[in-house]
N, C-alpha and C positions, 0 to 999 in steps of 0.2 A: 353693596351688601345684598344679600337676599333676605326677604321677609316672607313669611308664611301668614296669609290672612286666613283665620279660622272662623268661618261665618255659619252662625246657627239660625235657621229659620224660625219665626214666630209659628207656634201650632195653628194649623188650620189655615195656612197661609198659600197653599198651593196655587190657587187660582191667581193670586196676586204675582206668585213667582211667573207662571205661565203669561200673564199679561203683560209683564215688564221684561220678559226674555229677550225679544228682538233689540230693544235698547241696550240690555246688559251686554248681549253679543257684539253689537257694534262698538261698544265701550272697550270690550276685551281686544277686539280685532285692532282698534287704534292704539291701544298699549302694546300689542304684539308688534305692529308695523313699526314702533318707536323703539323696540327692544326692551321694553320694560316688563311685559308679560313672560314668565317663564314656564309656568304650569297651571292649569285651571281646569275645574271640573266639580260636579256635584257630589255631596255626601248622599247616600242613598239609605232609605229607611228598610225594614224587612219586607215592605210591601214592593220594594224596587222604585219608589217614588222619592224626588229629591227631597232632602231634609236641612240642606245648607250647602255651603260651597267651601272649596279649598282653592285659594288663588295664592301662587307664589310669584313675587315681582321683586325687581331690582331697584333698589332705591338707596339714597345716600344715608338717610336717616330714618329713624322709627316715625318722625312726625310727617316725613314725606311718605312712607307707607301708609299711614293713617290718613294722609290727603286723598292717597289714591283710593283707599276703601271707601271713605266718605263720599268721593265723587260717582262711585258706582251706582248706576240707577236702581239697582235691587236696594241699596242702602237707602238712596233718596226716596224711595217708595215706601219705606218702612217695612220691608220683607224680614229684615233680621232682628232677632231678640238679643243676640250678642256678636261682637266681632273681637276675637282675640288675635293680637298680632304678635309674633314671635320672629327673631332673628332665627335665620336657617342656613345650614351648610350642607349643599348638595354634593354628597360624595359619591355614590356610586351612578353610573350612566348619565353622568352631566357632560353633555356635548362640548361645552366651553373647558372642560378640564384636560 
């Protein structure tokens, strides 16, 4: 099953995001290599700067998706004020469909 991780950055945490980004990208690259990561990228504010993240992962359960979210270096660094996890059905442009 797919799960969307909707991550909201804490206000004023852009520098923390930038400092942690290399570890975050390495984490996502590993998920991608294992076939877990489907889509990932930042939400942008009106100024074009990141304000959060959308990550879609393949997991068996919401608990597994939560563990993936919790292991993200951004989450470990305390970047996010909130992480919402929702089941996701990829209908259009899904390369696996």
